N, C-alpha and C positions, 0 to 999 in steps of 0.2 A: 171441457176437460183437457188438460195439457197433454201433449204428445208423450212426454216422459213419465206421466203418472202411471203407477204400477198397479196391476190387479193380479194378485197371486204370483208376484214375481215377474210378470210380463207387462209391457206397456199396453195401454188401451188400444193404440193403433195396431200393434202387432197381433193382439188377441182378436180384434175385430177383423183384421185382414185374413187371418187364418180361418175364421168362420166363413168368410165370403168365398174362400177357395175350395170349400168342401165338394162342390159339384163340378170342379174343373174337368175338362175333357182329357187333359194330359196330366196324370198324377205326378209324374216326374218333374214337369215344368212347375206345377203348383208347389211341390216341395222346395224346389230351388228358389222360387220367388218368396215363399214364406221364410226361408232361412235368410235370404238377403234382407227382407224387411225386419226380421228379428235383429240381425246384426246392425242395421242402420239405426233402429230405435235404441239399441244398447249404446251405440256411439253417441247419439244425440243426448241420451240421459247422462253420459259421462262428461262429454265436452260442453254441453249446453251452448251451442253456437248461437250467435246473433243472426238477425235477418241479413245483415251485410255479409257475414261469413257464408251463409247459405247461398246468397247470390254469387259470391266468388267461386264456390264449388260448381254451381251450375254453369258459370262462364267458362271455367276450366274445362269441363266436360264438353261444352259446346265447341271450344277451341280445338280439342282433340279430334272431334268429328270433322271439323272444317279443314283440318290439316291432312286428312286422308285423300289420296288420289291414286291414279294408276300406278305411279312409281313410288308411293310412300304410304306406309300403313301405320299411322300413329297409334291406333288402338292396339295393334299387335305389339308395338314398342312399349306402350304403357303396361300391358299384361306381362311383358318380358321383364321390365325393370322392377316391377312389384313382386317378381318371383312366382307369379301365378302359373306361367307356362312350365317352369322347371318343376314346380310342385306337382302339377298334373302328370307330367312325364314320369316323375319318380313314383307316383302313386300307381300308375298303370304298368310300370315295369315289372317283369317277372322277378320273383324274390329269391331265386336259387343263388346260393353263394358261388362266386367265381364268374358270374356273367358280367360282361362289359356294360356299365351303366349308360342309359340313353341320355341325350340332351335335346334341346330344342333344335328344330330345323333351321330357323332363321329366315330372313326375307330374301336371301340371295340364291337360293336353290333353283336350279333349272333342270327339268326332267328330260329335255331333248338333247342330250349330250352323246356324242359318238363314242363307240368302243375304241380302246387303244390296246396295242399289244403289250404283253408283259415286258416291262423295262422301258417302254416308250414314255417320252416326256409329255407332260401336259402344259409345259411352258412354251407357248407358241412364239413369243417374242424374244426368248432367251435372256431376259433381263433379270438379274438378281443372283444371289448366292446359290449355287446348285445344292439341291437336297435330294437324297434318295430315301424314300419311305418304304420299308419292307413290311408289308402287312401279312400277318398270319391269321387265317380265318379258320376257327375251330368250333366244335361243339363242347359241351360240358365234360365229355369224356376225353377231351384232348385230341379227338380225331379230326383230320382236315375235312372241310366241307367243299368238296369238288363241285364246280359249277356255280358257286356263289357269285353274285354280281356286286362289285365294289364301285360305288359312285363316290367321287371325290371332288371337292371344290374349295377354293380358298382365296384370300386376298393376296395381292402381290407384295413386294418388298416395301411399298409405300403405304400399305394398309388399305388398298383400294381393290374392290371386286371388278371384274370385267364389265358387268352390266351396269356399274356405276360410272364407267369410264370408257364409253364406246368410241370416243374420238382418239383415245391414246392407246387402247389395248385391242388386239384382234378379238373377234367374236369367239367365244368359248375358251379364251385364254384361262389357264389354270383350272380347267375342268376336264374330267374324263370318266370313263367307265371301263372297268377291267373285269374279265371273267377269271375266276380262280381255278388254276389247274389242279391236278390230283395231289400235288404236294401240299396244297393248302396255303401256298406262299406266292405272293405277287409283288413285283417291284414297281413302284411308282416314282418316276423321276419328275422333280418339280423344282421350285426355288423356295428359299426360306421365307415364310410369310411374316408380315409385321402386324402388330396390333393396330387397332383403329379406335376412333372416338365415335360413340353412338351419336346420332343426330342431336345437336344441341340448339338448333335454331327454331324449335317448335315448343309447344306447351309442355311436353314431357321433359325436354331438356331444361326448360325453365324450372320445372318442379324439382328436378335432380339438383340443380344449382341452389335452389332455395333450401333444400335439405342437406346441402354440403356433401352430396354423394358423388363418387367418382364416375366419370363418363368413359374412361378408357378401357377397352377390352384387351386382355392379353392375347398374344399371337396364337393362332390355332388353325387347324385344318379340319374341315367337315368331312364326315363319312356317312354314307347310307349303304348298308349291306343287306342284301336279300338273297334268300335261297329257299327252294322248295322244302317244305316240312319244317321250316324254322320261322321264328318271329323276326320281322324286319327290324334292324337296328339302325337308328339314327343317332350319331354321336359326334364328338370332337376329340382330337388330341391337342394338348396344349404344350407350348414351349415352357418347360418348368423354370427356365432362367428369366422369363419375362418379368420386369419389375412390377407389373400390375396383376400378377398371378393370384394374389390374395384378395383382390378388389374388383373382380369381374362384375360390372353393373347388371349383367343378365343372370348372375348367380348360377352359372353352368359348370364351373370348375369342380372336379372331383379328384381326390388323390389318385384314383385308379386311372385317370386320363392324362396324367403328366408324362410327357415324353422327353427323353434326353437326346439332344442333337449333338452328335460327336463329330469332331473334325476327322476327315479322311486323309489328310496330308497333301492333297492336291488342290486345296482351296475350297473344297466342297464339304458337305455335311451328310450324315447318315443317321437314321433312327430305325429301330425295329419295334413293332407293336403287335400285340396279340389281341385279336377281337374274338370274343367268345359269345356265340349266339345261343339263344334259347330255342329248344325244339317246340313243336306244337303239342307235345304231350302235356297232359294236365299238370303233372308234378313239376314241370318246368315253368308253367305259365300262371300259376296261382298268384293272385295279387290282392 
């Protein structure tokens, strides 16, 4: 019997597989595998791939695995460019109106970053166009969240993160942690980031080129904000003037995350952004 043959609207393989999963020790894992098999069988029925095409798919997935090592996560990149990561983050996010939307953490986050004083610069090499980011951290009622910890990291003016560029940038360049004072406002001095191209020298990059999808991320700054009694928020702010703002290959851009970098008259730039965190109360965290 062929894989795509249908019994009561489902393929023979999908139905048989579901029967074999009835006694699985982990019902959640069994449900996930069953849904994956259902989807694959549906795709096979619609596309009717040849044996050669099946071998090409297997070869691609093999290449993705072989491209992973200590400093490269090709599987993470694949899930990011397919929108899976952003979809999961959106689904898990609290649904109350007015909250800052979360985005993916990305591969360049480091948890071992030192605290900096309010107004202190995270640019250790002083290279780039000066930028002051004034972050307001509030709850849904508009009250400041004193004591919140703001972690920030970004690429430099060439679109390169410090841990990609250890020979040219000081360690922990363009990274820092700040503790929010009672005003709920903290000043972060940095430099204007540039966008960058997601890795195009591996199987995921080859797939993106085959599909004629852009590989250039718009300029952005990452934030991770945590506070007692509140849900931790991981997000970006994006330079709204970046030419790639509508074509982020990682599908992370949201209208609420667009920031205006305005000139200060002394060769620098400034932006203000309000981050609204969800509390741990059930009405703020339903998803």
